[in-house]
N, C-alpha and C positions, 0 to 999 in steps of 0.2 A: 453500693446499696447497703443501708444500715440494717442491722439485725433487729427486728421488731417482734416482741412477744406480748401477748395479753397478760396483764396481772389483774388481781382483784383490786377494789378501791384502795387508794393510797399506797399502791405497790405491794400489797400483801400477796402471798402465794398459797394461803390456806383459808378454807371456809368451813365453818361449823353450822349445821342446820339440824333442827329437831322436828319431829313429826308425831303428833299424838291424835288418836282417833276417839270418836264417840261423844265427846263433850259432856262427860259426867262431872259430878261436883268436885272430885279430886283435882280437876283442872285448876281450881282456885289456888290450892296449895302449890301445885306445880308451877303455875304462872308466877306466884310470889317468889319462888326460888329462882326461876329464870330471870325475872326482872331485877332481882337483887344483884345478880352477877352479870347482867348485860347480855344474856343469852336470848336468842330469838328463835321462834319456831312457827310451824304451821299446824293448825288444829282443824281436823276434818270432822264436820258435824252433819248429823242427819236432821234436816229441817222439820221433817214430819214427826219426830219424836220429842221435840223440845217441850211440848205442852202436854203430851200424853204419858210421859215417863218421869216420875218424880225424882229419879236418880240423875236426870240431865239438867244442865244449865238452862234456865228459862230464857225466852226470847229477849225480854227486856234487859237482862243482865249481860247479854252477849257483846254488844258494842263496846261497853266500857271495859269489861273483863279482858277481852282479847285485843284491846288497843295496843298498837305497836307490834302486833304479831299478825299472821295471816289466817283468815278463816277460809276454808276450802271445802269442797264437796265430798260427800261420803254416801250419796244417794238418800232419798227421802226416808226409806224405811229399813235400810240395811239388809236387802235380800242377797242371796248367793247369785250374782248376776249372770254367771256362766250358764245357769239353769233357767234363766228368765227368757220369755219371748222378746223379740226385738222391740216390739211396741212398748212393752213394759220397761225395758231397759232405757229406752229413750225418755220415757216419762219420768222414771226415777232420777235420771241425771238432770234433765232440763228443769223439772219442778224443784229439785233440790237447789239448783242454781238460783231459780227465781225466789224461792223462799229465803235463802241465805242473803241474797243481794238486797231484798227488801228490809232485812234486819241491819246489815252492816253498811249499806250505802255505797258499795263499790263492786266492781265486776269480779265474780268468782270464776277462776280459770284453772284451778287444780282439782285433783281427785286422789283419794286413796281407795283402792279396791276393797269393798266390804267383804269380810271373810277371806281376803286375799284371792278372790275369784276373778279370773279374766281369761280371755283367749285372744287369738289374732283378730277375729271378727270384731270383738269389742274394741280392741286397740284401734282398728281401722276406722271405727265409727266416731271415736272421741273428738278428733279435730272438727268434725261437722257439728258437734254439740257444744263447741266453744271451750273445750278442755284442752289445755296446752301441755299438761304433764299428768302422769298417774304413777303413784307409788305402790310397789308390791310389798310382800312380807318376806322376800327372799334375801336374807342377809348375806353379804359377800365377805365380810371381814377385811375389806380393802378400803382404800381412800381415793378411788378413781372418780373422775367426773362421769356423769351418765352418757352413754352413747345411744340410748334409746329412751326418749323422754316419756314414752308411754309404757315403759317397763323399767321404771327407775328403782333400782335395787338399793336398799339402804346398806350402810356399813354393818349395823348390828341392832338388835333389840337391846333395851337397857339391861336385861337380865343375862346377857351373853358377853362376858369379858369386857364390860364397859370401861372399867378403870385401866385395865391393861392396854386396851386399844387407845384410850385417851393419852396415856403416857407415850405410846408409840407415835401417835399423831403429833404430839407436842415436840417430839424429837426429830421430826422431818424438817431438814434444813436446806435440801437441795432446791434452789430457786429456779432451776430449769423446768420444774414440773409445777402444775397446779394440783393441790390436794383438797379433798372434801371429806369430812367426817359427817355421816348422816345417821342419826339415832332415831329409832321409832319405838312406839309402844302405846300403852293405855295408862292414863294416870291412876285409875282405880287399882291397877296391879300393885302399886306401892302400898296401898291399904291392905290388899289381900295378902301380899307377901311380907308385910311388915318390914319394908326395906327403904323407907324414905331417906335413910342415911346414905344410901347408895347414890341417889341423884343429888343430894346435898354435897357429898364428897366430890362427885364428878364436876358439878358446876363450880365449886370452889377451886378445883384443880385447873379447869380449862378456861374459866371466865377471865375477862380483863387482860388479855394478852395482846400486845401490839401487832403481832404477826398473824393474827387470826381475824378474819371478817366474820361477824355474827349476823346471819341473814336468814330470812324466810325462804321457803322453797321457790316461790314465784320471783323473789328478788334475784336469786341466782339465775333463773331462766331468763328474766328480762335483761340482766347484765350481759350474759353471754350472747344473747340474740342481738343486743345493741352493738357489741363488738363486731359481729359478723355483718352488721349493716354499715360499718365504717367504709368510706370511699378512699382507698389509697391510690396514689399515683403509681404508674407502671414501674417506676424505680424505687418506690417506697420512701421517697424523700419528703413527701408531704401527705397529709391526710385531712379529709373533711369528715366531721361528725354531724350527720343529719338528725341525730337523736336529741331528745330533751336532756338526757342524763350525761354526766361526764363519764369518760372511759379512761382508765389508766393503762399505760403501755410501758414496757421496759424497752428502751432503745439503746442498744449496746449496754452500757453500765448505768444509764440514767433512767429514773422514773419520771414519766411525763404525763400530765393530766391533759386530755383533750376534752375541752368543755363542749356542752351541747351547742350546736349551730356554728362551731368554730372550725376554720381551716388553719392548720398548724404545720410549720416546717419541722421536720424530724432530723435535720442536719445541724 
């Protein structure tokens, strides 16, 4: 029986993802930095505030500005949802999805908890509202893959040991593990704290590396779910990929791409 392990695309064992909330004008500068260094991220927007708050990116600018990144839900009006009635919670999430989907033209499937507010009842409701993951504000300082998609804890806020953690992440070479660095924050904080050099230095340090996959939140979710949907033979000597996307596997010491719709021998 061959030893088979999941890898990220092209055999990589590390993934970097970024997560920024509220959709304020400083996103423009942040996105220009990300794009310059090939870094990808998820931006959690409040659809109900795009036209009523002058500090927010307007609806007409969202599709082009966030192209090649993910737009995700953050509720319509940014309430502390742990204190909200169930009916209002449902409306805040569903209507935010509807509003954002009408702007970007694709299905919005993620969420970051506004004000970091959530509880078990909220988590249990999210799958029924079309939400496949939800990010907290509880930084771990670690590089583990999430074990609870509705309590997805990031590695760090950008103001907390960002460069030290980036250097540690770059130095992770044991390929028997999958590592994820997940950074969150608000772009306007760089204006407030006058530390745009921090994210510039981070992106220059960590961008453009062959062993790192640069992905949005939902791309990570989709890829791992697609791996679990692979159909292996009982002896793991061949596999069928019913997904549309390719999945990369480490089989003994070889990296193998299993293309969508393909059945492949692993021997």
